HTML snippet that shows the backbone in 3Dmol.js (N, CA, C, O; Angstrom):
<script src="https://3Dmol.org/build/3Dmol-min.js"></script>
<div id="view" style="width:600px;height:400px;position:relative"></div>
<script>
const pdb = `
ATOM      1  N   UNK A   1       0.102   0.733  33.709  1.00  0.00           N
ATOM      2  CA  UNK A   1       0.892   0.187  32.621  1.00  0.00           C
ATOM      3  C   UNK A   1       0.605   0.955  31.356  1.00  0.00           C
ATOM      4  O   UNK A   1      -0.561   0.992  30.962  1.00  0.00           O
ATOM      5  N   UNK A   2       1.506   1.541  30.716  1.00  0.00           N
ATOM      6  CA  UNK A   2       1.373   2.247  29.443  1.00  0.00           C
ATOM      7  C   UNK A   2       1.237   1.374  28.289  1.00  0.00           C
ATOM      8  O   UNK A   2       1.768   0.263  28.297  1.00  0.00           O
ATOM      9  N   UNK A   3       0.534   1.812  27.253  1.00  0.00           N
ATOM     10  CA  UNK A   3       0.342   0.950  26.076  1.00  0.00           C
ATOM     11  C   UNK A   3       1.620   0.896  25.251  1.00  0.00           C
ATOM     12  O   UNK A   3       2.520   1.716  25.433  1.00  0.00           O
ATOM     13  N   UNK A   4       1.695  -0.063  24.354  1.00  0.00           N
ATOM     14  CA  UNK A   4       2.759  -0.087  23.433  1.00  0.00           C
ATOM     15  C   UNK A   4       2.773   1.082  22.433  1.00  0.00           C
ATOM     16  O   UNK A   4       1.733   1.712  22.240  1.00  0.00           O
ATOM     17  N   UNK A   5       3.865   1.383  21.816  1.00  0.00           N
ATOM     18  CA  UNK A   5       3.976   2.580  20.911  1.00  0.00           C
ATOM     19  C   UNK A   5       4.582   2.106  19.631  1.00  0.00           C
ATOM     20  O   UNK A   5       5.518   1.307  19.636  1.00  0.00           O
ATOM     21  N   UNK A   6       4.050   2.600  18.510  1.00  0.00           N
ATOM     22  CA  UNK A   6       4.638   2.268  17.156  1.00  0.00           C
ATOM     23  C   UNK A   6       4.711   3.696  16.433  1.00  0.00           C
ATOM     24  O   UNK A   6       3.748   4.461  16.370  1.00  0.00           O
ATOM     25  N   UNK A   7       5.902   3.941  15.927  1.00  0.00           N
ATOM     26  CA  UNK A   7       6.082   5.229  15.143  1.00  0.00           C
ATOM     27  C   UNK A   7       6.704   4.904  13.781  1.00  0.00           C
ATOM     28  O   UNK A   7       7.404   3.902  13.637  1.00  0.00           O
ATOM     29  N   UNK A   8       6.454   5.722  12.823  1.00  0.00           N
ATOM     30  CA  UNK A   8       6.982   5.465  11.512  1.00  0.00           C
ATOM     31  C   UNK A   8       7.485   6.859  10.937  1.00  0.00           C
ATOM     32  O   UNK A   8       6.815   7.875  11.125  1.00  0.00           O
ATOM     33  N   UNK A   9       8.582   6.880  10.291  1.00  0.00           N
ATOM     34  CA  UNK A   9       9.128   8.028   9.655  1.00  0.00           C
ATOM     35  C   UNK A   9       9.807   7.605   8.338  1.00  0.00           C
ATOM     36  O   UNK A   9      10.516   6.600   8.285  1.00  0.00           O
ATOM     37  N   UNK A  10       9.576   8.385   7.298  1.00  0.00           N
ATOM     38  CA  UNK A  10      10.185   8.073   5.990  1.00  0.00           C
ATOM     39  C   UNK A  10      10.738   9.333   5.364  1.00  0.00           C
ATOM     40  O   UNK A  10      10.201  10.431   5.512  1.00  0.00           O
ATOM     41  N   UNK A  11      11.851   9.124   4.647  1.00  0.00           N
ATOM     42  CA  UNK A  11      12.536  10.189   3.922  1.00  0.00           C
ATOM     43  C   UNK A  11      13.806   9.663   3.425  1.00  0.00           C
ATOM     44  O   UNK A  11      14.008   8.449   3.394  1.00  0.00           O
ATOM     45  N   UNK A  12      14.702  10.546   3.020  1.00  0.00           N
ATOM     46  CA  UNK A  12      16.033  10.060   2.505  1.00  0.00           C
ATOM     47  C   UNK A  12      16.962   9.867   3.716  1.00  0.00           C
ATOM     48  O   UNK A  12      17.050  10.787   4.530  1.00  0.00           O
ATOM     49  N   UNK A  13      17.611   8.813   3.875  1.00  0.00           N
ATOM     50  CA  UNK A  13      17.922   7.799   2.946  1.00  0.00           C
ATOM     51  C   UNK A  13      16.986   6.547   3.059  1.00  0.00           C
ATOM     52  O   UNK A  13      17.157   5.580   2.318  1.00  0.00           O
ATOM     53  N   UNK A  14      15.958   6.587   4.037  1.00  0.00           N
ATOM     54  CA  UNK A  14      15.193   5.401   4.204  1.00  0.00           C
ATOM     55  C   UNK A  14      14.039   5.582   5.107  1.00  0.00           C
ATOM     56  O   UNK A  14      13.640   6.717   5.366  1.00  0.00           O
ATOM     57  N   UNK A  15      13.479   4.528   5.603  1.00  0.00           N
ATOM     58  CA  UNK A  15      12.248   4.501   6.482  1.00  0.00           C
ATOM     59  C   UNK A  15      12.734   3.887   7.760  1.00  0.00           C
ATOM     60  O   UNK A  15      13.535   2.953   7.778  1.00  0.00           O
ATOM     61  N   UNK A  16      12.188   4.482   8.898  1.00  0.00           N
ATOM     62  CA  UNK A  16      12.469   4.004  10.186  1.00  0.00           C
ATOM     63  C   UNK A  16      11.164   3.634  10.862  1.00  0.00           C
ATOM     64  O   UNK A  16      10.194   4.391  10.825  1.00  0.00           O
ATOM     65  N   UNK A  17      11.150   2.490  11.466  1.00  0.00           N
ATOM     66  CA  UNK A  17       9.968   2.045  12.248  1.00  0.00           C
ATOM     67  C   UNK A  17      10.487   1.793  13.677  1.00  0.00           C
ATOM     68  O   UNK A  17      11.481   1.107  13.916  1.00  0.00           O
ATOM     69  N   UNK A  18       9.743   2.395  14.591  1.00  0.00           N
ATOM     70  CA  UNK A  18      10.097   2.404  16.010  1.00  0.00           C
ATOM     71  C   UNK A  18       8.938   1.644  16.728  1.00  0.00           C
ATOM     72  O   UNK A  18       7.781   2.015  16.530  1.00  0.00           O
ATOM     73  N   UNK A  19       9.203   0.612  17.540  1.00  0.00           N
ATOM     74  CA  UNK A  19       8.228  -0.104  18.282  1.00  0.00           C
ATOM     75  C   UNK A  19       8.766  -0.231  19.698  1.00  0.00           C
ATOM     76  O   UNK A  19       9.890  -0.667  19.946  1.00  0.00           O
ATOM     77  N   UNK A  20       7.899   0.174  20.600  1.00  0.00           N
ATOM     78  CA  UNK A  20       8.301   0.107  22.042  1.00  0.00           C
ATOM     79  C   UNK A  20       7.151  -0.401  22.874  1.00  0.00           C
ATOM     80  O   UNK A  20       5.993  -0.094  22.592  1.00  0.00           O
ATOM     81  N   UNK A  21       7.458  -1.183  23.905  1.00  0.00           N
ATOM     82  CA  UNK A  21       6.440  -1.620  24.819  1.00  0.00           C
ATOM     83  C   UNK A  21       6.824  -1.184  26.302  1.00  0.00           C
ATOM     84  O   UNK A  21       7.901  -0.648  26.562  1.00  0.00           O
ATOM     85  N   UNK A  22       5.891  -1.449  27.202  1.00  0.00           N
ATOM     86  CA  UNK A  22       6.160  -1.168  28.626  1.00  0.00           C
ATOM     87  C   UNK A  22       6.280  -2.388  29.515  1.00  0.00           C
ATOM     88  O   UNK A  22       5.956  -2.378  30.702  1.00  0.00           O
ATOM     89  N   UNK A  23       6.787  -3.487  28.841  1.00  0.00           N
ATOM     90  CA  UNK A  23       6.921  -4.679  29.651  1.00  0.00           C
ATOM     91  C   UNK A  23       8.161  -4.733  30.535  1.00  0.00           C
ATOM     92  O   UNK A  23       8.635  -3.698  31.003  1.00  0.00           O
ATOM     93  N   UNK A  24       8.668  -5.886  30.756  1.00  0.00           N
ATOM     94  CA  UNK A  24       9.841  -6.000  31.639  1.00  0.00           C
ATOM     95  C   UNK A  24      11.128  -5.557  30.988  1.00  0.00           C
ATOM     96  O   UNK A  24      12.105  -5.264  31.677  1.00  0.00           O
ATOM     97  N   UNK A  25      11.145  -5.505  29.672  1.00  0.00           N
ATOM     98  CA  UNK A  25      12.405  -5.027  28.968  1.00  0.00           C
ATOM     99  C   UNK A  25      13.290  -6.304  28.736  1.00  0.00           C
ATOM    100  O   UNK A  25      12.963  -7.450  29.044  1.00  0.00           O
ATOM    101  N   UNK A  26      14.475  -5.911  28.135  1.00  0.00           N
ATOM    102  CA  UNK A  26      15.537  -6.945  27.922  1.00  0.00           C
ATOM    103  C   UNK A  26      16.751  -6.500  28.576  1.00  0.00           C
ATOM    104  O   UNK A  26      17.194  -5.363  28.413  1.00  0.00           O
ATOM    105  N   UNK A  27      17.326  -7.420  29.351  1.00  0.00           N
ATOM    106  CA  UNK A  27      18.512  -7.053  30.120  1.00  0.00           C
ATOM    107  C   UNK A  27      19.645  -6.672  29.115  1.00  0.00           C
ATOM    108  O   UNK A  27      19.702  -7.225  28.016  1.00  0.00           O
ATOM    109  N   UNK A  28      20.536  -5.732  29.495  1.00  0.00           N
ATOM    110  CA  UNK A  28      21.525  -5.292  28.595  1.00  0.00           C
ATOM    111  C   UNK A  28      22.426  -6.428  28.095  1.00  0.00           C
ATOM    112  O   UNK A  28      22.870  -6.398  26.947  1.00  0.00           O
ATOM    113  N   UNK A  29      22.696  -7.413  28.929  1.00  0.00           N
ATOM    114  CA  UNK A  29      23.562  -8.560  28.505  1.00  0.00           C
ATOM    115  C   UNK A  29      22.824  -9.475  27.495  1.00  0.00           C
ATOM    116  O   UNK A  29      23.456 -10.255  26.783  1.00  0.00           O
ATOM    117  N   UNK A  30      21.535  -9.370  27.449  1.00  0.00           N
ATOM    118  CA  UNK A  30      20.766 -10.225  26.508  1.00  0.00           C
ATOM    119  C   UNK A  30      20.486  -9.485  25.165  1.00  0.00           C
ATOM    120  O   UNK A  30      20.072 -10.152  24.216  1.00  0.00           O
ATOM    121  N   UNK A  31      20.670  -8.259  25.044  1.00  0.00           N
ATOM    122  CA  UNK A  31      20.307  -7.443  23.840  1.00  0.00           C
ATOM    123  C   UNK A  31      21.008  -7.864  22.640  1.00  0.00           C
ATOM    124  O   UNK A  31      20.417  -7.797  21.562  1.00  0.00           O
ATOM    125  N   UNK A  32      22.267  -8.314  22.708  1.00  0.00           N
ATOM    126  CA  UNK A  32      23.031  -8.727  21.570  1.00  0.00           C
ATOM    127  C   UNK A  32      22.593 -10.078  21.130  1.00  0.00           C
ATOM    128  O   UNK A  32      22.758 -10.428  19.961  1.00  0.00           O
ATOM    129  N   UNK A  33      22.034 -10.862  22.031  1.00  0.00           N
ATOM    130  CA  UNK A  33      21.681 -12.272  21.778  1.00  0.00           C
ATOM    131  C   UNK A  33      20.313 -12.517  21.250  1.00  0.00           C
ATOM    132  O   UNK A  33      20.055 -13.572  20.669  1.00  0.00           O
ATOM    133  N   UNK A  34      19.338 -11.494  21.446  1.00  0.00           N
ATOM    134  CA  UNK A  34      17.939 -11.731  21.130  1.00  0.00           C
ATOM    135  C   UNK A  34      17.715 -12.005  19.699  1.00  0.00           C
ATOM    136  O   UNK A  34      16.677 -12.575  19.364  1.00  0.00           O
ATOM    137  N   UNK A  35      18.588 -11.652  18.827  1.00  0.00           N
ATOM    138  CA  UNK A  35      18.476 -11.918  17.407  1.00  0.00           C
ATOM    139  C   UNK A  35      19.018 -13.162  16.888  1.00  0.00           C
ATOM    140  O   UNK A  35      18.878 -13.433  15.696  1.00  0.00           O
ATOM    141  N   UNK A  36      19.687 -14.020  17.768  1.00  0.00           N
ATOM    142  CA  UNK A  36      20.217 -15.279  17.506  1.00  0.00           C
ATOM    143  C   UNK A  36      19.117 -16.346  17.477  1.00  0.00           C
ATOM    144  O   UNK A  36      18.294 -16.405  18.391  1.00  0.00           O
ATOM    145  N   UNK A  37      19.094 -17.175  16.453  1.00  0.00           N
ATOM    146  CA  UNK A  37      18.113 -18.265  16.442  1.00  0.00           C
ATOM    147  C   UNK A  37      18.160 -19.099  17.690  1.00  0.00           C
ATOM    148  O   UNK A  37      19.237 -19.447  18.174  1.00  0.00           O
ATOM    149  N   UNK A  38      16.959 -19.433  18.233  1.00  0.00           N
ATOM    150  CA  UNK A  38      16.764 -20.332  19.366  1.00  0.00           C
ATOM    151  C   UNK A  38      17.138 -19.778  20.689  1.00  0.00           C
ATOM    152  O   UNK A  38      17.053 -20.477  21.698  1.00  0.00           O
ATOM    153  N   UNK A  39      17.582 -18.452  20.727  1.00  0.00           N
ATOM    154  CA  UNK A  39      17.825 -17.756  22.038  1.00  0.00           C
ATOM    155  C   UNK A  39      16.587 -17.338  22.690  1.00  0.00           C
ATOM    156  O   UNK A  39      15.822 -16.584  22.088  1.00  0.00           O
ATOM    157  N   UNK A  40      16.313 -17.768  23.895  1.00  0.00           N
ATOM    158  CA  UNK A  40      15.101 -17.291  24.613  1.00  0.00           C
ATOM    159  C   UNK A  40      15.481 -17.249  26.118  1.00  0.00           C
ATOM    160  O   UNK A  40      16.330 -17.988  26.617  1.00  0.00           O
ATOM    161  N   UNK A  41      14.775 -16.319  26.785  1.00  0.00           N
ATOM    162  CA  UNK A  41      14.869 -16.284  28.189  1.00  0.00           C
ATOM    163  C   UNK A  41      13.715 -16.839  28.924  1.00  0.00           C
ATOM    164  O   UNK A  41      13.661 -16.830  30.154  1.00  0.00           O
ATOM    165  N   UNK A  42      12.727 -17.357  28.106  1.00  0.00           N
ATOM    166  CA  UNK A  42      11.567 -17.974  28.626  1.00  0.00           C
ATOM    167  C   UNK A  42      11.779 -19.382  29.193  1.00  0.00           C
ATOM    168  O   UNK A  42      12.781 -20.038  28.908  1.00  0.00           O
ATOM    169  N   UNK A  43      10.858 -19.805  29.962  1.00  0.00           N
ATOM    170  CA  UNK A  43      10.970 -21.131  30.515  1.00  0.00           C
ATOM    171  C   UNK A  43      10.850 -22.194  29.377  1.00  0.00           C
ATOM    172  O   UNK A  43      10.241 -21.896  28.349  1.00  0.00           O
ATOM    173  N   UNK A  44      11.397 -23.384  29.527  1.00  0.00           N
ATOM    174  CA  UNK A  44      11.264 -24.433  28.496  1.00  0.00           C
ATOM    175  C   UNK A  44       9.811 -24.618  28.102  1.00  0.00           C
ATOM    176  O   UNK A  44       8.915 -24.638  28.945  1.00  0.00           O
ATOM    177  N   UNK A  45       9.606 -24.748  26.835  1.00  0.00           N
ATOM    178  CA  UNK A  45       8.220 -25.004  26.334  1.00  0.00           C
ATOM    179  C   UNK A  45       7.472 -23.682  26.137  1.00  0.00           C
ATOM    180  O   UNK A  45       6.350 -23.712  25.631  1.00  0.00           O
ATOM    181  N   UNK A  46       7.988 -22.612  26.482  1.00  0.00           N
ATOM    182  CA  UNK A  46       7.234 -21.307  26.373  1.00  0.00           C
ATOM    183  C   UNK A  46       7.652 -20.453  25.262  1.00  0.00           C
ATOM    184  O   UNK A  46       7.074 -19.377  25.112  1.00  0.00           O
ATOM    185  N   UNK A  47       8.636 -20.822  24.427  1.00  0.00           N
ATOM    186  CA  UNK A  47       9.018 -20.025  23.348  1.00  0.00           C
ATOM    187  C   UNK A  47      10.111 -20.753  22.491  1.00  0.00           C
ATOM    188  O   UNK A  47      10.874 -21.542  23.048  1.00  0.00           O
ATOM    189  N   UNK A  48      10.194 -20.519  21.241  1.00  0.00           N
ATOM    190  CA  UNK A  48      11.159 -21.139  20.364  1.00  0.00           C
ATOM    191  C   UNK A  48      12.442 -20.343  20.172  1.00  0.00           C
ATOM    192  O   UNK A  48      13.454 -20.908  19.756  1.00  0.00           O
ATOM    193  N   UNK A  49      12.425 -19.025  20.469  1.00  0.00           N
ATOM    194  CA  UNK A  49      13.555 -18.200  20.235  1.00  0.00           C
ATOM    195  C   UNK A  49      13.798 -17.859  18.706  1.00  0.00           C
ATOM    196  O   UNK A  49      14.885 -17.487  18.264  1.00  0.00           O
ATOM    197  N   UNK A  50      12.673 -18.027  17.972  1.00  0.00           N
ATOM    198  CA  UNK A  50      12.853 -17.748  16.545  1.00  0.00           C
ATOM    199  C   UNK A  50      12.264 -16.397  16.033  1.00  0.00           C
ATOM    200  O   UNK A  50      12.595 -15.917  14.949  1.00  0.00           O
ATOM    201  N   UNK A  51      11.438 -15.859  16.815  1.00  0.00           N
ATOM    202  CA  UNK A  51      10.680 -14.604  16.374  1.00  0.00           C
ATOM    203  C   UNK A  51      11.576 -13.471  15.956  1.00  0.00           C
ATOM    204  O   UNK A  51      11.455 -12.935  14.854  1.00  0.00           O
ATOM    205  N   UNK A  52      12.484 -13.106  16.852  1.00  0.00           N
ATOM    206  CA  UNK A  52      13.380 -11.944  16.578  1.00  0.00           C
ATOM    207  C   UNK A  52      14.417 -12.340  15.589  1.00  0.00           C
ATOM    208  O   UNK A  52      14.856 -11.502  14.801  1.00  0.00           O
ATOM    209  N   UNK A  53      14.835 -13.583  15.586  1.00  0.00           N
ATOM    210  CA  UNK A  53      15.770 -14.043  14.620  1.00  0.00           C
ATOM    211  C   UNK A  53      15.219 -13.959  13.189  1.00  0.00           C
ATOM    212  O   UNK A  53      15.943 -13.618  12.253  1.00  0.00           O
ATOM    213  N   UNK A  54      13.947 -14.270  13.039  1.00  0.00           N
ATOM    214  CA  UNK A  54      13.265 -14.236  11.680  1.00  0.00           C
ATOM    215  C   UNK A  54      13.137 -12.760  11.352  1.00  0.00           C
ATOM    216  O   UNK A  54      13.385 -12.387  10.205  1.00  0.00           O
ATOM    217  N   UNK A  55      12.760 -11.884  12.304  1.00  0.00           N
ATOM    218  CA  UNK A  55      12.642 -10.467  11.998  1.00  0.00           C
ATOM    219  C   UNK A  55      13.998  -9.902  11.494  1.00  0.00           C
ATOM    220  O   UNK A  55      14.051  -9.250  10.451  1.00  0.00           O
ATOM    221  N   UNK A  56      15.104 -10.166  12.259  1.00  0.00           N
ATOM    222  CA  UNK A  56      16.422  -9.661  11.883  1.00  0.00           C
ATOM    223  C   UNK A  56      16.846 -10.164  10.526  1.00  0.00           C
ATOM    224  O   UNK A  56      17.365  -9.385   9.726  1.00  0.00           O
ATOM    225  N   UNK A  57      16.650 -11.421  10.238  1.00  0.00           N
ATOM    226  CA  UNK A  57      16.987 -11.926   8.922  1.00  0.00           C
ATOM    227  C   UNK A  57      16.268 -11.257   7.806  1.00  0.00           C
ATOM    228  O   UNK A  57      16.847 -10.876   6.789  1.00  0.00           O
ATOM    229  N   UNK A  58      14.905 -11.114   8.032  1.00  0.00           N
ATOM    230  CA  UNK A  58      14.122 -10.486   6.944  1.00  0.00           C
ATOM    231  C   UNK A  58      14.553  -9.064   6.723  1.00  0.00           C
ATOM    232  O   UNK A  58      14.710  -8.644   5.576  1.00  0.00           O
ATOM    233  N   UNK A  59      14.756  -8.293   7.802  1.00  0.00           N
ATOM    234  CA  UNK A  59      15.159  -6.905   7.655  1.00  0.00           C
ATOM    235  C   UNK A  59      16.544  -6.816   6.900  1.00  0.00           C
ATOM    236  O   UNK A  59      16.740  -6.004   5.995  1.00  0.00           O
ATOM    237  N   UNK A  60      17.460  -7.693   7.334  1.00  0.00           N
ATOM    238  CA  UNK A  60      18.812  -7.636   6.652  1.00  0.00           C
ATOM    239  C   UNK A  60      18.753  -8.046   5.216  1.00  0.00           C
ATOM    240  O   UNK A  60      19.505  -7.528   4.390  1.00  0.00           O
ATOM    241  N   UNK A  61      17.854  -8.990   4.888  1.00  0.00           N
ATOM    242  CA  UNK A  61      17.662  -9.455   3.410  1.00  0.00           C
ATOM    243  C   UNK A  61      17.100  -8.258   2.605  1.00  0.00           C
ATOM    244  O   UNK A  61      17.272  -8.207   1.387  1.00  0.00           O
ATOM    245  N   UNK A  62      16.449  -7.322   3.258  1.00  0.00           N
ATOM    246  CA  UNK A  62      15.942  -6.162   2.548  1.00  0.00           C
ATOM    247  C   UNK A  62      16.924  -4.961   2.591  1.00  0.00           C
ATOM    248  O   UNK A  62      16.606  -3.838   2.200  1.00  0.00           O
ATOM    249  N   UNK A  63      18.124  -5.280   3.089  1.00  0.00           N
ATOM    250  CA  UNK A  63      19.155  -4.234   3.157  1.00  0.00           C
ATOM    251  C   UNK A  63      19.076  -3.341   4.353  1.00  0.00           C
ATOM    252  O   UNK A  63      19.764  -2.322   4.416  1.00  0.00           O
ATOM    253  N   UNK A  64      18.216  -3.716   5.348  1.00  0.00           N
ATOM    254  CA  UNK A  64      18.014  -2.962   6.474  1.00  0.00           C
ATOM    255  C   UNK A  64      18.817  -3.278   7.684  1.00  0.00           C
ATOM    256  O   UNK A  64      19.722  -4.110   7.628  1.00  0.00           O
ATOM    257  N   UNK A  65      18.514  -2.634   8.787  1.00  0.00           N
ATOM    258  CA  UNK A  65      19.186  -2.895  10.062  1.00  0.00           C
ATOM    259  C   UNK A  65      18.055  -2.876  11.140  1.00  0.00           C
ATOM    260  O   UNK A  65      17.083  -2.126  11.052  1.00  0.00           O
ATOM    261  N   UNK A  66      18.252  -3.751  12.158  1.00  0.00           N
ATOM    262  CA  UNK A  66      17.358  -3.740  13.333  1.00  0.00           C
ATOM    263  C   UNK A  66      18.248  -3.740  14.593  1.00  0.00           C
ATOM    264  O   UNK A  66      19.258  -4.443  14.632  1.00  0.00           O
ATOM    265  N   UNK A  67      17.893  -2.986  15.578  1.00  0.00           N
ATOM    266  CA  UNK A  67      18.568  -2.974  16.804  1.00  0.00           C
ATOM    267  C   UNK A  67      17.557  -2.797  18.026  1.00  0.00           C
ATOM    268  O   UNK A  67      16.420  -2.389  17.791  1.00  0.00           O
ATOM    269  N   UNK A  68      17.904  -3.059  19.161  1.00  0.00           N
ATOM    270  CA  UNK A  68      17.077  -3.058  20.392  1.00  0.00           C
ATOM    271  C   UNK A  68      17.816  -2.273  21.480  1.00  0.00           C
ATOM    272  O   UNK A  68      19.043  -2.254  21.572  1.00  0.00           O
ATOM    273  N   UNK A  69      16.965  -1.617  22.307  1.00  0.00           N
ATOM    274  CA  UNK A  69      17.453  -0.812  23.376  1.00  0.00           C
ATOM    275  C   UNK A  69      16.356  -0.778  24.476  1.00  0.00           C
ATOM    276  O   UNK A  69      15.308  -1.400  24.304  1.00  0.00           O
ATOM    277  N   UNK A  70      16.572  -0.100  25.536  1.00  0.00           N
ATOM    278  CA  UNK A  70      15.577   0.044  26.553  1.00  0.00           C
ATOM    279  C   UNK A  70      14.628   1.173  26.155  1.00  0.00           C
ATOM    280  O   UNK A  70      15.084   2.192  25.636  1.00  0.00           O
ATOM    281  N   UNK A  71      13.321   1.021  26.382  1.00  0.00           N
ATOM    282  CA  UNK A  71      12.365   2.029  26.108  1.00  0.00           C
ATOM    283  C   UNK A  71      12.394   3.045  27.261  1.00  0.00           C
ATOM    284  O   UNK A  71      12.668   2.665  28.399  1.00  0.00           O
ATOM    285  N   UNK A  72      12.126   4.285  26.997  1.00  0.00           N
ATOM    286  CA  UNK A  72      12.065   5.307  28.037  1.00  0.00           C
ATOM    287  C   UNK A  72      11.081   4.974  29.053  1.00  0.00           C
ATOM    288  O   UNK A  72      11.301   5.289  30.223  1.00  0.00           O
ATOM    289  N   UNK A  73       9.971   4.340  28.703  1.00  0.00           N
ATOM    290  CA  UNK A  73       8.917   4.013  29.539  1.00  0.00           C
ATOM    291  C   UNK A  73       9.159   2.703  30.371  1.00  0.00           C
ATOM    292  O   UNK A  73       8.309   2.281  31.155  1.00  0.00           O
ATOM    293  N   UNK A  74      10.278   2.127  30.172  1.00  0.00           N
ATOM    294  CA  UNK A  74      10.506   0.790  30.635  1.00  0.00           C
ATOM    295  C   UNK A  74      10.172  -0.135  29.533  1.00  0.00           C
ATOM    296  O   UNK A  74       9.506   0.301  28.593  1.00  0.00           O
ATOM    297  N   UNK A  75      10.567  -1.377  29.546  1.00  0.00           N
ATOM    298  CA  UNK A  75      10.252  -2.194  28.472  1.00  0.00           C
ATOM    299  C   UNK A  75      11.367  -2.260  27.435  1.00  0.00           C
ATOM    300  O   UNK A  75      12.507  -1.899  27.729  1.00  0.00           O
ATOM    301  N   UNK A  76      11.054  -2.714  26.236  1.00  0.00           N
ATOM    302  CA  UNK A  76      11.954  -2.745  25.089  1.00  0.00           C
ATOM    303  C   UNK A  76      11.623  -1.871  23.926  1.00  0.00           C
ATOM    304  O   UNK A  76      10.449  -1.657  23.622  1.00  0.00           O
ATOM    305  N   UNK A  77      12.601  -1.375  23.285  1.00  0.00           N
ATOM    306  CA  UNK A  77      12.400  -0.498  22.073  1.00  0.00           C
ATOM    307  C   UNK A  77      13.127  -1.128  20.879  1.00  0.00           C
ATOM    308  O   UNK A  77      14.313  -1.428  21.020  1.00  0.00           O
ATOM    309  N   UNK A  78      12.548  -1.335  19.794  1.00  0.00           N
ATOM    310  CA  UNK A  78      13.141  -1.865  18.602  1.00  0.00           C
ATOM    311  C   UNK A  78      13.066  -0.795  17.520  1.00  0.00           C
ATOM    312  O   UNK A  78      12.027  -0.161  17.336  1.00  0.00           O
ATOM    313  N   UNK A  79      14.160  -0.598  16.813  1.00  0.00           N
ATOM    314  CA  UNK A  79      14.233   0.293  15.649  1.00  0.00           C
ATOM    315  C   UNK A  79      14.567  -0.550  14.493  1.00  0.00           C
ATOM    316  O   UNK A  79      15.479  -1.376  14.547  1.00  0.00           O
ATOM    317  N   UNK A  80      13.798  -0.346  13.378  1.00  0.00           N
ATOM    318  CA  UNK A  80      14.033  -1.086  12.115  1.00  0.00           C
ATOM    319  C   UNK A  80      14.255   0.020  11.041  1.00  0.00           C
ATOM    320  O   UNK A  80      13.407   0.892  10.857  1.00  0.00           O
ATOM    321  N   UNK A  81      15.402  -0.038  10.349  1.00  0.00           N
ATOM    322  CA  UNK A  81      15.661   0.892   9.245  1.00  0.00           C
ATOM    323  C   UNK A  81      15.701   0.114   7.956  1.00  0.00           C
ATOM    324  O   UNK A  81      16.318  -0.942   7.814  1.00  0.00           O
ATOM    325  N   UNK A  82      14.979   0.733   7.009  1.00  0.00           N
ATOM    326  CA  UNK A  82      14.993   0.206   5.646  1.00  0.00           C
ATOM    327  C   UNK A  82      15.433   1.261   4.663  1.00  0.00           C
ATOM    328  O   UNK A  82      14.892   2.366   4.694  1.00  0.00           O
ATOM    329  N   UNK A  83      16.396   0.982   3.781  1.00  0.00           N
ATOM    330  CA  UNK A  83      16.777   1.925   2.769  1.00  0.00           C
ATOM    331  C   UNK A  83      15.657   2.065   1.784  1.00  0.00           C
ATOM    332  O   UNK A  83      14.928   1.107   1.525  1.00  0.00           O
ATOM    333  N   UNK A  84      15.509   3.228   1.236  1.00  0.00           N
ATOM    334  CA  UNK A  84      14.479   3.464   0.208  1.00  0.00           C
ATOM    335  C   UNK A  84      15.110   3.027  -1.104  1.00  0.00           C
ATOM    336  O   UNK A  84      16.242   3.371  -1.443  1.00  0.00           O
ATOM    337  N   UNK A  85      14.266   2.205  -1.857  1.00  0.00           N
ATOM    338  CA  UNK A  85      14.705   1.732  -3.170  1.00  0.00           C
ATOM    339  C   UNK A  85      14.456   2.891  -4.230  1.00  0.00           C
ATOM    340  O   UNK A  85      13.349   3.398  -4.412  1.00  0.00           O
ATOM    341  N   UNK A  86      15.584   3.241  -4.889  1.00  0.00           N
ATOM    342  CA  UNK A  86      15.470   4.327  -5.841  1.00  0.00           C
ATOM    343  C   UNK A  86      14.945   3.829  -7.215  1.00  0.00           C
ATOM    344  O   UNK A  86      14.058   4.416  -7.833  1.00  0.00           O
ATOM    345  N   UNK A  87      15.562   2.699  -7.644  1.00  0.00           N
ATOM    346  CA  UNK A  87      15.220   2.071  -8.900  1.00  0.00           C
ATOM    347  C   UNK A  87      14.457   0.830  -8.707  1.00  0.00           C
ATOM    348  O   UNK A  87      15.076  -0.215  -8.508  1.00  0.00           O
ATOM    349  N   UNK A  88      13.194   0.843  -8.747  1.00  0.00           N
ATOM    350  CA  UNK A  88      12.354  -0.355  -8.563  1.00  0.00           C
ATOM    351  C   UNK A  88      12.234  -1.088  -9.864  1.00  0.00           C
ATOM    352  O   UNK A  88      12.113  -0.457 -10.914  1.00  0.00           O
ATOM    353  N   UNK A  89      12.265  -2.436  -9.833  1.00  0.00           N
ATOM    354  CA  UNK A  89      12.073  -3.213 -11.082  1.00  0.00           C
ATOM    355  C   UNK A  89      10.638  -3.073 -11.584  1.00  0.00           C
ATOM    356  O   UNK A  89       9.699  -2.899 -10.807  1.00  0.00           O
ATOM    357  N   UNK A  90      10.503  -3.152 -12.868  1.00  0.00           N
ATOM    358  CA  UNK A  90       9.187  -2.979 -13.496  1.00  0.00           C
ATOM    359  C   UNK A  90       8.588  -4.306 -13.800  1.00  0.00           C
ATOM    360  O   UNK A  90       7.480  -4.376 -14.332  1.00  0.00           O
TER     361      UNK A  90
END
`;
const viewer = $3Dmol.createViewer("view");
viewer.addModel(pdb, "pdb");
viewer.setStyle({}, {cartoon: {color: "spectrum"}});
viewer.zoomTo();
viewer.render();
</script>
């Protein structure tokens, strides 16, 4: 089993965070649903289905985008893009 991987790149127009693991992955038909609140594929009592929904909402509130795909190593790969703030408040 390969370890998880995290990569970071920044420049114009923003910053990209890439997170991948080597777990079971996310089925293609579930990829659009994983960011919905209370959606889970786990057995009852094993998860709330809120983790990725909170991530997606937080990223969107910062003007960013998050998406999921299959990792090359197997498992899931998440990309989070954040625009770079040009004029920060003082």
